[in-house]
C-alpha positions in Angstrom: 40.2 39.2 158.8 36.5 40.2 159.5 35.0 39.0 156.5 32.7 36.0 155.1 31.6 34.4 151.7 28.5 37.1 151.6 31.3 39.8 151.3 33.1 38.2 148.6 29.6 37.4 146.5 28.6 41.1 146.7 32.1 42.6 145.3 32.4 39.9 143.0 29.2 39.6 141.6 27.4 36.2 141.4 29.7 35.3 138.0 32.7 36.0 139.1 32.3 34.7 142.5 31.0 31.7 141.2 34.3 31.3 138.8 36.5 32.3 141.3 35.6 28.8 143.2 37.3 27.0 140.2 40.4 29.0 140.9 41.0 27.9 144.9 43.6 25.3 144.0 45.6 27.6 142.1 46.4 29.9 144.9 50.1 29.9 146.4 52.5 32.1 148.3 49.6 33.4 150.8 51.5 35.9 153.0 49.0 37.6 156.0 49.7 40.7 157.3 48.2 42.9 159.7 45.7 43.8 158.0 46.2 42.3 154.3 46.6 39.4 152.5 49.1 38.9 149.4 49.1 35.7 147.1 49.6 34.4 143.5 46.8 32.6 141.7 47.8 30.8 138.6 45.5 31.3 135.7 46.1 32.1 132.2 49.4 34.1 133.8 50.7 34.1 137.3 48.4 37.1 138.9 49.7 39.1 142.2 46.4 39.3 144.3 46.1 41.8 147.7 43.3 42.1 149.7 42.8 44.7 152.3 40.6 45.2 155.0 40.4 49.1 156.4 38.3 49.8 158.8 34.9 51.1 157.9 36.0 51.0 154.0 35.6 47.3 154.7 37.2 44.7 152.1 38.8 45.7 149.2 40.9 43.8 146.6 43.5 44.1 144.0 44.7 42.1 141.6 46.7 42.9 138.3 45.0 40.6 136.0 43.2 42.7 133.2 39.8 42.5 134.7 41.3 43.7 138.2 43.2 46.5 137.0 40.1 48.2 136.0 39.2 48.1 139.5 37.0 45.4 139.5 36.6 42.5 142.3 38.0 39.5 140.0 37.7 35.9 140.4 41.4 36.1 141.4 40.3 38.0 144.6 37.6 35.4 145.3 40.2 32.6 145.2 42.1 33.8 147.6 39.4 35.5 149.9 38.2 31.8 149.8 41.7 30.5 150.8 41.9 32.7 153.4 38.7 31.7 155.1 39.2 27.7 154.5 42.5 28.7 156.5 40.8 30.8 159.1 42.7 28.4 162.1 46.0 28.7 160.7 45.9 32.7 160.4 46.6 33.8 163.5 49.8 31.4 163.4 50.6 32.8 159.7 49.9 36.2 160.9 52.6 35.7 164.1 54.7 34.1 161.6 55.3 37.1 159.1 55.4 39.3 162.2 58.4 37.6 163.6 60.0 37.2 160.0 59.6 41.1 160.1 61.2 41.7 163.2 64.3 39.2 162.8 65.0 40.9 159.6 65.1 44.5 160.8 67.3 43.5 163.8 69.7 41.6 161.4 70.1 44.4 159.1 70.8 46.4 162.6 73.7 44.6 162.9 75.2 44.6 159.5 78.5 46.2 158.9 78.6 49.3 156.3 80.7 46.9 153.9 77.8 44.0 154.5 75.0 46.6 153.7 76.9 47.9 150.7 77.3 44.3 149.3 73.7 43.7 149.9 72.6 46.9 148.3 74.8 46.2 145.0 72.9 42.8 145.3 70.0 44.2 144.9 70.8 46.7 142.4 72.4 44.0 140.1 68.7 42.0 140.4 66.2 45.0 140.3 66.9 47.4 137.2 64.1 49.9 139.1 65.5 50.2 142.1 68.8 50.8 140.4 67.5 53.7 138.7 65.7 55.2 141.4 69.3 54.9 143.3 71.1 56.4 140.5 68.7 59.7 140.4 69.4 59.9 144.2 72.6 59.9 143.6 73.0 62.3 141.1 70.6 64.5 142.6 73.0 64.3 146.1 75.9 65.2 143.8 73.9 68.4 142.7 74.8 67.1 139.2 71.3 68.0 137.7 72.2 67.1 134.1 72.1 63.3 134.6 68.8 63.8 136.8 67.1 65.5 134.0 68.1 63.5 131.5 67.0 60.4 133.5 63.3 61.8 134.5 63.0 62.4 130.7 63.9 58.4 129.7 61.3 57.5 132.0 59.0 59.2 130.8 59.3 58.9 127.4 56.6 57.3 125.5 58.4 55.9 122.6 59.9 52.9 123.7 56.4 51.5 124.6 55.0 52.8 121.3 55.6 49.8 119.1 53.2 51.1 116.4 53.6 54.9 117.2 51.0 54.3 120.1 51.3 52.8 123.9 48.7 50.3 123.7 46.4 49.3 126.4 48.8 46.1 127.5 51.8 48.5 127.4 50.5 51.3 129.2 50.7 49.7 133.0 54.8 49.2 131.9 55.0 53.0 131.1 53.0 54.1 134.1 55.4 52.6 136.4 58.1 54.6 134.5 56.2 57.7 135.2 56.0 57.0 138.5 59.3 56.6 139.3 60.1 59.7 137.7 57.6 61.2 139.8 59.3 59.6 143.1 62.8 61.1 141.6 61.1 64.5 141.4 60.2 64.6 145.8 63.2 63.3 146.3 64.9 66.1 144.6 62.7 68.4 146.9 63.7 66.3 149.7 67.1 67.0 149.2 66.6 70.7 149.3 66.8 71.1 145.9 63.1 72.1 145.3 63.7 75.1 142.8 65.5 72.8 140.3 62.7 69.7 141.1 59.9 72.7 139.8 62.0 73.1 136.8 62.2 69.3 135.8 58.3 68.7 136.8 57.4 71.7 134.5 59.2 69.8 131.7 58.1 66.3 132.8 54.1 67.8 132.6 55.0 69.3 129.4 56.3 65.9 127.8 53.2 63.9 129.7 51.0 66.6 127.9 52.4 66.2 124.1 51.9 62.1 124.8 48.8 62.3 126.2 46.9 61.7 122.5 49.0 58.8 121.9 48.3 56.4 125.0 45.5 54.1 125.2 44.9 54.5 129.0 41.6 52.9 129.6 42.7 51.7 132.9 43.7 54.7 134.5 47.4 53.9 135.7 49.2 56.2 133.3 46.7 59.3 134.5 47.5 58.0 138.3 50.7 58.3 137.5 50.7 61.6 135.5 49.1 62.9 138.6 51.8 61.6 141.1 54.2 64.3 139.0 51.5 67.2 139.3 51.7 66.4 143.2 55.4 66.5 143.1 55.1 69.7 141.2 52.7 70.7 143.9 55.4 70.1 146.4 58.3 71.6 144.9 56.5 74.8 144.5 55.5 75.1 148.3 59.2 74.3 149.2 60.8 76.3 146.7 58.6 79.2 147.6 57.7 79.9 143.7 56.6 83.5 142.6 53.2 83.6 142.9 52.4 85.5 140.0 54.9 83.5 137.9 53.3 80.3 138.7 49.8 81.5 138.0 50.5 82.3 134.5 52.3 79.2 134.0 49.2 77.0 135.5 46.5 78.8 133.3 48.7 78.7 130.2 48.3 74.2 130.8 44.7 74.3 132.1 43.9 76.6 129.1 46.3 75.3 126.7 46.1 71.8 124.5 48.5 69.7 126.7 47.0 69.1 130.5 44.5 66.2 129.4 46.9 63.9 131.4 47.8 65.6 134.4 44.7 67.3 135.2 46.0 70.5 136.7 43.7 72.1 139.6 45.3 75.5 140.3 43.2 75.0 143.4 45.3 72.6 144.4 48.6 75.2 144.5 46.4 77.9 146.9 48.4 78.0 149.6 51.6 78.7 147.2 49.6 81.1 145.0 48.1 82.8 148.1 45.9 85.9 147.5 47.8 87.6 144.6 48.6 84.1 142.6 45.2 83.5 142.8 43.8 87.0 141.9 46.3 86.4 139.1 44.7 83.3 137.7 41.0 84.9 138.0 42.4 87.6 135.9 43.9 85.5 133.2 40.6 83.6 133.1 38.5 86.4 133.1 40.9 87.5 130.0 40.7 84.3 128.3 36.9 84.4 129.0 36.2 88.0 127.1 38.3 86.8 124.2 36.6 83.3 123.6 33.2 83.2 125.6 32.7 80.0 124.3 35.4 78.6 125.6 34.7 75.4 127.7 38.3 75.4 129.3 38.4 78.9 130.7 34.7 79.2 131.6 35.2 75.9 133.8 38.0 77.2 135.3 36.3 80.7 136.3 33.4 78.7 138.1 36.0 76.8 139.8 37.5 79.6 141.5 34.1 81.4 141.8 32.8 78.5 143.4 36.0 78.4 145.5 35.5 81.8 147.0 31.9 81.6 148.3 30.5 84.7 146.1 27.2 83.0 145.0 26.3 86.3 143.0 29.6 86.2 140.9 28.7 82.6 140.5 25.3 83.5 139.1 26.6 86.3 137.0 28.9 83.8 135.3 26.3 81.1 134.8 23.8 83.4 133.1 26.3 84.6 130.4 25.9 81.3 128.8 22.4 80.1 129.1 21.5 76.7 127.8 18.3 76.9 125.5 17.4 73.5 127.7 17.2 75.2 130.8 20.1 73.3 132.5 21.9 76.1 133.4 18.8 77.9 135.1 18.6 74.7 136.6 22.1 74.7 137.9 21.3 78.3 139.2 18.6 77.7 141.1 20.4 74.8 142.8 23.2 77.1 144.0 21.0 79.7 145.2 19.0 77.2 147.2 22.4 75.6 148.5 22.8 78.9 149.8 19.8 79.2 151.6 18.4 81.8 148.7 15.1 79.5 148.1 12.9 82.2 146.6 15.4 83.5 144.2 16.1 80.0 143.3 12.2 79.6 142.3 12.1 82.6 140.6 15.1 81.6 138.7 13.4 78.2 137.6 10.4 79.6 136.9 12.6 82.2 134.3 13.9 79.0 132.7 10.4 77.5 132.0 9.2 80.9 130.6 12.5 81.3 128.6 12.3 77.8 127.0 8.5 77.2 126.7 9.2 77.0 122.9 11.6 74.1 123.3 10.8 70.8 122.1 13.3 69.2 124.4 14.0 71.1 128.0 15.4 69.9 130.8 13.0 67.4 132.8 14.9 68.2 136.1 14.2 71.9 136.0 10.4 71.1 135.4 10.7 68.6 138.4 12.4 71.2 140.4 9.4 73.6 140.2 6.5 71.2 140.1 8.4 70.0 143.4 8.6 73.4 144.9 4.9 74.3 143.7 3.4 71.1 145.5 5.3 71.2 148.6 3.6 75.0 149.2 0.3 73.6 148.0 0.1 75.0 144.9 -1.5 72.2 142.6 -3.4 74.0 140.3 0.3 75.8 139.1 2.0 72.4 139.1 -1.2 71.1 136.7 -0.5 74.5 134.6 3.4 73.8 134.2 2.7 69.9 133.4 -0.3 70.7 131.1 2.2 73.1 129.0 5.1 70.6 128.8 2.5 68.1 127.6 1.3 70.6 125.1 4.8 70.8 123.5 5.9 67.4 123.6 3.2 65.0 123.5 4.9 62.1 124.8 3.6 59.2 127.2 5.7 60.1 130.2 4.4 63.8 129.5 0.5 62.7 129.7 1.4 60.3 132.8 3.0 63.5 134.3 0.1 65.6 133.6 -2.3 63.0 135.3 -0.5 62.5 138.1 -0.5 66.5 138.6 -3.9 66.7 137.7 -5.2 63.6 140.0 -3.3 65.7 142.9 -5.7 68.6 142.0 -8.7 66.7 141.5 -9.1 67.9 137.9 -7.9 65.1 135.8 -11.7 64.4 134.2 -11.5 67.5 132.2 -7.6 67.4 131.8 -7.9 64.0 130.1 -10.4 65.1 127.7 -8.3 67.9 126.4 -5.1 66.2 126.2 -6.8 62.9 124.8 -8.1 65.3 121.9 -4.5 66.8 121.5 -3.2 63.0 121.0 -6.4 62.1 118.8 -5.3 65.1 116.3 -1.8 63.9 116.6 -2.6 60.4 115.5 -5.3 61.2 112.4 -2.2 64.1 111.3 0.3 61.5 111.6 -1.7 58.4 110.5 0.9 56.0 109.1 3.7 58.2 109.7 4.8 57.8 113.3 7.3 55.3 114.2 6.5 53.4 117.4 2.6 53.9 117.0 0.7 57.0 118.1 0.7 58.2 121.7 -3.0 58.2 122.1 -3.2 54.2 122.3 0.0 54.0 124.7 -1.8 56.7 126.8 -5.2 55.0 127.0 -3.7 51.8 127.6 -1.5 53.3 130.5 -5.0 54.6 131.4 -6.4 51.2 131.5 -9.1 52.4 129.1 -8.9 49.2 127.0 -12.2 49.7 124.9 -11.4 53.2 124.2 -7.9 51.8 123.0 -10.1 49.2 120.7 -12.5 51.9 119.5 -8.9 54.4 118.6 -6.4 51.5 117.3 -8.1 51.0 113.7 -6.0 52.1 111.3 -3.2 54.0 113.3 -2.2 51.2 116.0 0.7 49.7 114.7 2.0 45.9 115.5 3.8 46.4 119.3 0.2 48.4 120.3 -1.7 45.7 118.9 -0.5 42.9 120.2 -0.3 45.0 123.6 -3.9 45.3 123.1 -4.7 41.7 122.4 -3.1 40.5 125.4 -4.7 42.8 127.1 -8.4 41.4 125.8 -7.4 37.6 125.4 -10.5 36.8 127.7 -12.9 40.0 127.6 -12.6 40.5 123.5 -11.5 36.9 122.4 -12.2 37.1 118.8 -10.9 40.5 118.1 -7.9 39.4 119.8 -7.5 36.1 118.0 -8.1 38.4 114.6 -4.9 40.5 115.6 -2.7 36.9 116.7 -3.1 35.6 113.2 -2.9 38.6 111.4 0.6 39.3 113.1 1.7 35.5 113.0 1.4 35.7 108.9 3.7 38.8 108.9 6.1 36.6 110.6 6.0 33.7 108.1 8.8 35.2 106.1 11.7 36.7 108.5 14.0 33.9 110.1 16.4 33.7 113.3 15.8 33.1 116.6 14.2 36.1 118.0 11.5 36.2 115.1 11.0 32.2 116.3 10.5 33.1 119.7 8.0 35.9 118.9 6.3 33.7 116.7 5.9 31.2 119.2 4.3 33.8 122.3 2.0 35.1 119.2 0.8 31.5 119.0 0.6 30.8 122.7 -2.0 34.0 122.6 -4.0 32.6 119.8 -4.3 29.3 121.6 -6.0 31.4 124.7 -8.3 33.1 122.9 -9.5 30.0 120.9 -9.8 28.4 124.7 -11.8 31.4 125.4 -14.0 30.8 122.4 -14.1 26.6 123.0 -12.8 26.3 119.4 -9.4 24.6 120.9 -10.0 21.8 117.4 -9.8 24.9 115.1 -6.7 26.2 116.9 -5.3 22.6 116.7 -6.2 22.3 112.8 -4.3 25.7 112.1 -1.5 25.1 114.3 -0.8 21.9 112.2 -1.2 23.5 109.0 1.4 26.0 110.1 4.1 23.4 111.1 3.6 21.6 108.0 3.9 24.9 106.1 7.3 25.8 108.2 8.6 22.4 108.4 11.9 22.9 107.0 12.6 25.3 109.7 14.0 22.8 112.1 15.1 25.4 115.0 11.5 26.8 114.7 10.2 23.5 115.0 12.4 22.9 118.2 11.3 26.1 119.5 7.6 25.4 119.2 8.2 22.0 121.0 9.5 23.8 124.1 6.3 26.1 124.0 4.0 23.0 124.0 2.9 24.0 120.3 
């Protein structure tokens, strides 16, 4: 197979790859097919693994361990992949042997008599309960005996045998999913046997039961959802084969989508487009519109209408639908702009985006992507002054470091940062005075000055308003230029960390002491630091973990 160790490491990640190295001796039953390999890896349990190499999609792996069932390329997949690479010389021979065995089996089955085949099937039925159930369903369907078929399908999708505590737990979900998948296969078989109308009714009953069970299943991995989707697909097939009445189907679908029980099967009316035809789709849209009029805030009806309108390609109808419920953050204005731009209507798109900025101008939070959208299009058109205007307006409302940085970037491009900076810093200075001592995280003024690289100004402004984080950052930038001031900061912060305990506190304390040592070196007062450190260690000597951390930092 065409992959190497680097492929395995990329798919698994370093940790799983390294752990897979420890399972090389646990791989058994390696079987090689044309483009796949299967094996069993013995770990906490015996796990089945399959690696597949599918053309442009590259290598993929599946394992039934808990981590693998979440869709991860686990350590067991790594172990099997490495085993294949180490046996590369024998792989062609194993593949040829597998093909020979398959051909031999086919030839042997071909010459068996009817009685011999029946004996073989009966043996398999006795050993494989799942196979027996599937064949029982096929037999009942072939006899047109729908009573047992219905009963058996309902038994398969009944979650109660798996709900040991009134709830299908994570560990039991795969077993339940397997039975739901068997029910889906039975429905498809019923359609294939010419009983599509009956399959439609049974599938709808199964979907109802699955919807009712949705809230009582821990389907974190999604296996039950996949099996339920197979039931929905079987319903689509049956409806197509039975030529179900389009309007009746439309009413049933809308009832499912807008009802409370459709979460597990995720029915999509557009999957039924061919069966519904123009009249059925029109009925779906009519029912969705009526539901939206009755309850304008209903997200399910709105989402359904959006899907239908987008599928029709009616951009004006889609814009009108979005415009009925504009989010105060401007997110809906952005969606409208993006839809219009995708339709080649860039001028209208910008108009809607600009309207969003006006409508939401007073909001503290506005969708940042909307602001970026407008600014990007202004910049592309060479309207740099307008970009500055937008960024200035947002800074006046938001007053965050990010807004300051965006204003700076825009003003520098427009070559007007000097004047904009003076005004912006004046606003932040006023904020700092007003919020003195009351702002969590320190005033934006100090962060803005530090972000500008204006350390001297940050020192002048910091007294009385900066928080510990900002003081430490300021001291770190000033060990050489302002060693005495930085030293005072470090010693003050060390004093505050004498009382708290814990590894994180001790690590922080050690870093502060390193900073203080650097300041003493810059001042030429290393002996003073040595004496200070000795006194601190004597004071805190009972904290053994702190002492070991200080040793590790060379303090």
